[in-house]
C-alpha positions as CSV (number, residue, x, y, z in Angstrom):
1,M,-10.1,13.6,-6.5
2,I,-10.0,9.4,-7.1
3,S,-12.4,8.9,-9.4
4,G,-16.0,7.4,-7.8
5,G,-15.1,4.1,-8.8
6,L,-11.6,3.6,-7.4
7,A,-12.3,5.2,-4.1
8,E,-15.3,3.1,-3.9
9,H,-13.6,0.0,-4.8
10,L,-10.9,1.6,-1.9
11,L,-12.8,1.8,0.7
12,Q,-14.9,-1.4,0.6
13,N,-11.9,-3.5,-0.2
14,A,-9.9,-1.9,2.9
15,Y,-12.8,-2.0,6.1
16,N,-14.2,-5.2,4.7
17,A,-10.7,-6.7,5.3
18,L,-10.9,-5.8,9.0
19,Y,-13.8,-8.6,9.3
20,H,-13.2,-10.6,5.8
21,N,-9.2,-11.3,6.5
22,E,-9.9,-13.4,9.4
23,F,-12.0,-16.0,7.4
24,Y,-10.1,-16.2,3.4
25,C,-8.0,-14.5,1.5
26,C,-8.9,-11.4,-0.1
27,D,-9.5,-10.6,-3.4
28,W,-8.8,-7.5,-4.5
29,D,-9.7,-8.1,-8.5
30,M,-8.3,-7.6,-11.4
31,F,-7.1,-4.4,-13.3
32,W,-6.1,-3.6,-16.3
33,T,-2.6,-1.7,-17.4
34,K,-3.7,0.7,-19.4
35,H,-6.3,2.3,-17.4
36,E,-6.2,6.1,-16.0
37,D,-6.0,4.2,-12.7
38,C,-3.8,1.7,-13.8
39,V,-0.7,2.5,-10.7
40,K,-3.2,3.1,-8.4
41,H,-4.8,-0.1,-9.1
42,S,-1.4,-1.7,-9.2
43,L,-0.3,-0.5,-6.1
44,L,-3.9,-1.6,-4.7
45,R,-2.8,-5.1,-5.5
46,A,1.0,-4.4,-4.2
47,V,-0.1,-4.0,-1.0
48,S,-3.4,-6.4,-0.6
49,G,-2.1,-9.8,-0.1
50,G,-3.9,-11.7,-2.3
51,P,-3.8,-12.5,-5.5
52,V,-2.0,-10.6,-8.7
53,Y,-4.5,-10.7,-12.2
54,F,-4.7,-8.1,-14.7
55,S,-7.4,-9.0,-17.5
56,D,-5.3,-6.9,-20.2
57,K,-5.9,-7.9,-23.9
58,I,-2.8,-10.6,-25.1
59,G,0.0,-8.4,-26.1
60,E,-1.0,-5.0,-24.3
61,T,0.2,-5.6,-20.8
62,D,2.2,-2.1,-20.3
63,P,5.1,-3.5,-17.7
64,E,5.8,-0.4,-16.1
65,V,2.6,-0.3,-14.1
66,L,3.8,-3.9,-12.9
67,K,6.6,-2.8,-11.3
68,P,5.4,-2.0,-7.7
69,L,4.6,-5.5,-7.6
70,A,7.4,-6.9,-7.5
71,Y,11.4,-7.0,-6.4
72,L,13.9,-6.5,-9.1
73,D,14.1,-10.1,-9.5
74,G,11.0,-10.7,-10.5
75,R,9.6,-12.3,-7.4
76,I,6.1,-10.9,-7.0
77,L,5.9,-9.3,-3.2
78,M,3.8,-11.0,-1.6
79,M,1.9,-9.7,2.0
80,E,0.7,-12.0,4.6
81,R,-3.0,-11.0,4.8
82,A,-5.1,-8.3,3.6
83,A,-4.4,-4.8,3.6
84,K,-6.3,-3.2,6.0
85,P,-6.7,0.7,6.9
86,A,-3.9,2.1,9.3
87,C,-4.8,2.5,12.7
88,G,-5.6,6.4,12.2
89,C,-8.0,5.4,9.2
90,L,-10.0,3.5,11.4
91,F,-12.4,5.7,13.3
92,T,-12.5,8.5,10.9
93,D,-14.1,9.1,7.1
94,P,-11.6,9.3,4.8
95,M,-13.4,10.7,2.2
96,K,-13.9,13.7,4.7
97,S,-10.6,13.2,6.2
98,G,-8.7,13.5,2.7
99,V,-6.5,10.4,3.2
100,L,-6.2,6.7,3.4
101,K,-3.5,4.3,4.7
102,L,-3.6,0.6,3.6
103,A,-1.0,-1.1,5.6
104,N,0.1,-4.5,5.7
105,V,3.1,-7.2,6.2
106,A,5.4,-9.0,4.8
107,A,8.7,-11.3,5.7
108,H,11.6,-10.3,3.2
109,G,14.4,-12.5,2.6
110,Q,15.9,-14.6,5.3
111,E,13.1,-13.8,9.0
112,K,13.7,-10.1,8.2
113,K,10.5,-8.6,9.0
114,G,9.2,-5.4,7.1
115,G,5.7,-4.7,5.1
116,G,4.4,-1.8,3.4
117,I,2.4,1.6,3.7
118,L,-0.4,2.4,0.8
119,V,-1.4,6.6,1.1
120,Y,-3.9,7.9,-1.1
121,D,-5.6,11.5,-1.6
122,L,-9.1,11.3,-1.8
123,T,-10.1,14.9,-2.0
124,G,-8.2,16.6,-5.1
125,R,-6.5,18.8,-3.1
126,K,-2.5,18.7,-1.9
127,Q,-2.0,17.7,1.1
128,E,0.2,17.0,4.1
129,Y,-0.2,13.9,5.8
130,T,2.0,11.1,8.4
131,F,2.6,7.6,8.2
132,S,4.4,5.5,10.4
133,P,6.1,1.5,10.6
134,A,4.2,1.8,13.3
135,D,1.1,1.9,11.3
136,I,1.9,-1.5,10.2
137,Y,-0.3,-4.4,12.2
138,D,1.7,-7.5,13.4
139,L,4.9,-5.7,12.6
140,D,7.1,-6.7,15.4
141,I,10.1,-4.4,15.1
142,S,12.0,-2.6,17.9
143,G,14.6,-0.4,16.9
144,R,15.0,0.7,13.4
145,C,13.7,0.1,9.9
146,W,14.5,1.1,6.5
147,I,11.6,3.2,4.9
148,Y,11.9,3.0,1.1
149,D,9.5,5.5,-0.7
150,Y,9.0,3.9,-4.2
151,F,8.3,6.7,-6.2
152,H,11.0,9.3,-4.8
153,Q,13.5,6.3,-4.5
154,T,14.8,7.2,-1.5
155,A,15.4,5.1,1.8
156,R,15.7,6.5,5.2
157,I,16.4,4.8,8.4
158,C,14.1,5.7,11.3
159,G,12.8,4.5,14.5
160,S,9.9,1.7,14.6
161,S,7.5,4.0,16.5
162,E,8.8,7.2,14.5
163,V,6.2,9.1,12.7
164,L,7.1,10.7,9.3
165,T,5.8,13.8,7.3
166,A,5.2,14.1,3.9
167,E,3.1,15.8,1.1
168,M,1.1,14.8,-1.6
169,D,0.1,16.7,-4.6
170,E,-3.9,16.7,-5.9
171,N,-4.8,13.2,-6.6
172,G,-1.5,11.8,-5.1
173,F,-0.7,8.7,-4.3
174,A,2.6,7.2,-1.8
175,W,3.8,3.4,-1.8
176,Y,6.2,2.9,1.3
177,Q,7.9,-0.6,1.7
178,V,9.0,-1.2,5.3
179,L,12.3,-3.6,6.7
180,A,13.7,-4.0,10.2
181,C,17.3,-3.2,9.8
182,E,20.2,-5.7,11.4
183,P,20.3,-6.0,15.1
């Protein structure tokens, strides 16, 4: 099960973003790259749409933890607004259902639209979940898109409204990047 502090941080920032995003750039706060939940925190910043900063002591930053935040050329992935719970999570209690999906939209390169979907297990049990490019608010893709699974380093093409099923280990998490295919 995700530690109480991280689960609370996840839920408060995600659900408050539904309202706060309309008024200002949400800030998901700093984190340490050598914390037990450092990768989970790093992913929150990848999808957050806010500033990214960490508070490690000088010389103690773990660059591997920061890789999901950047493209291969070192540019930081910047989403266009605050991350919000995916539609399927809006009227359920993710602490009971066990899965929290966060989504955000972003531009990738020359006028290509895409975004990210971040999935967390909040129960501490292995479980199945679904996700779709349609989980990303404001993502206007008709046709096909690429889904890149960051941790498995696999990519596939699917329809923009296709629902995909995956399995998550206990206390697991997943990070998917979505990019529109060329017409």
